[in-house]
C-alpha positions as CSV (number, residue, x, y, z in Angstrom):
1,M,117.1,130.2,93.2
2,T,114.2,131.1,91.0
3,R,111.9,128.3,90.0
4,K,110.9,128.3,86.3
5,I,107.2,128.9,85.8
6,L,105.4,129.9,82.7
7,D,104.5,133.6,83.0
8,D,101.1,135.1,82.1
9,A,102.5,136.6,78.9
10,H,103.1,133.1,77.6
11,L,99.5,131.9,78.4
12,H,96.8,132.7,75.9
13,P,94.4,135.2,77.4
14,A,91.5,132.8,76.9
15,I,93.0,130.2,79.3
16,R,94.7,132.4,82.0
17,E,91.7,132.3,84.3
18,R,91.3,128.5,83.9
19,V,95.0,128.1,84.8
20,A,94.6,130.3,87.8
21,R,91.6,128.4,89.1
22,N,92.9,124.9,88.5
23,H,92.3,123.2,91.8
24,A,92.9,126.5,93.6
25,D,90.7,125.2,96.5
26,I,93.3,122.5,97.5
27,V,96.1,125.1,97.4
28,A,94.0,127.5,99.4
29,E,93.3,124.8,102.0
30,V,97.0,124.0,102.4
31,Q,97.9,127.7,102.6
32,A,95.3,128.2,105.3
33,A,96.6,125.3,107.3
34,V,100.2,126.6,106.9
35,A,99.1,130.0,108.1
36,A,97.3,128.6,111.1
37,N,99.8,126.0,112.3
38,R,103.5,126.0,113.0
39,V,104.0,122.6,111.5
40,V,101.9,121.0,108.7
41,V,102.3,117.7,106.9
42,V,100.6,117.1,103.6
43,G,100.2,113.5,102.6
44,M,98.2,110.7,101.1
45,R,96.9,107.2,102.0
46,G,99.1,104.3,101.1
47,N,102.3,106.3,101.1
48,P,104.4,105.2,104.2
49,F,106.4,108.5,104.3
50,P,103.7,110.8,105.6
51,K,103.1,108.4,108.4
52,K,106.9,108.2,109.2
53,A,107.1,112.0,109.2
54,R,104.2,112.3,111.6
55,K,105.7,109.6,113.9
56,L,109.0,111.4,113.9
57,L,107.2,114.7,114.8
58,D,105.4,112.9,117.6
59,A,108.6,111.5,118.9
60,Q,110.0,115.1,118.9
61,G,106.9,116.2,120.8
62,V,106.1,118.6,118.0
63,P,102.3,119.2,117.4
64,H,101.4,119.3,113.7
65,A,98.4,119.5,111.4
66,Y,97.9,116.8,108.9
67,L,96.1,117.1,105.6
68,E,95.5,114.0,103.6
69,Y,94.6,114.0,99.9
70,G,93.6,110.7,98.4
71,S,95.8,107.7,97.7
72,Y,97.9,106.4,94.8
73,F,94.6,105.8,92.9
74,S,92.6,108.9,93.8
75,M,93.0,112.6,93.8
76,W,96.3,112.6,91.9
77,R,95.1,115.4,89.7
78,R,94.3,117.6,92.7
79,R,97.7,116.8,94.3
80,T,99.4,117.8,91.1
81,A,98.2,121.4,91.8
82,L,100.1,121.3,95.2
83,K,103.2,120.0,93.4
84,M,103.0,122.8,90.9
85,W,102.4,125.4,93.6
86,T,105.4,124.3,95.7
87,G,107.7,122.9,93.1
88,W,108.1,119.9,95.4
89,P,107.6,116.6,93.5
90,T,106.7,114.1,96.2
91,L,104.6,113.6,99.4
92,P,104.8,114.3,102.2
93,M,105.3,118.1,102.0
94,I,106.3,119.4,105.4
95,F,106.0,123.0,106.3
96,V,107.5,124.7,109.4
97,D,106.5,128.3,110.1
98,G,105.3,128.7,106.5
99,V,108.5,127.3,104.9
100,L,108.5,124.1,102.9
101,I,111.4,122.0,104.4
102,G,110.9,119.1,102.1
103,G,109.8,115.5,102.7
104,F,110.4,112.8,105.3
105,S,114.2,112.3,104.5
106,D,114.7,116.1,104.8
107,L,112.9,116.2,108.1
108,E,114.9,113.3,109.3
109,R,118.2,115.0,108.3
110,L,117.1,118.2,110.1
111,V,116.3,116.3,113.3
112,E,119.6,114.4,113.1
113,T,121.6,117.6,112.8
114,G,119.6,119.4,115.6
115,E,118.5,122.1,113.2
116,F,114.9,121.1,113.5
117,T,114.9,121.6,117.3
118,A,116.1,125.1,116.8
119,M,113.4,125.7,114.1
120,V,110.6,124.7,116.4
121,A,111.9,126.1,119.6
122,P,109.2,128.1,121.4
123,R,109.2,131.7,120.3
124,L,109.7,134.3,123.0
125,P,107.3,137.2,123.2
126,A,108.7,140.4,121.6
């Protein structure tokens, strides 16, 4: 699946840099957390689903990093940069080994089927 995104050829040269820099810091922060941690949850205050996801991860004994960006009333523009970067429309965004697995219901489904346990199984040294 290739996600549609407006390519540089269809951005006027005068705005390309502005588009590239738009809230790039929040994307870089999430990228760094994803690179440094096996499991990362990105959420916001006031949304019950990041909390549910973290609780489910705790119940599975899976350590995770949590990044929180604002609430329903704050930082929504900054969170939009994350949604544009990932193509995922809602929070939480849950990453496992650098792969976006979706949100809480997706995590819950993976846990129920046993696939999540296989995903986070300890890696054996090569």
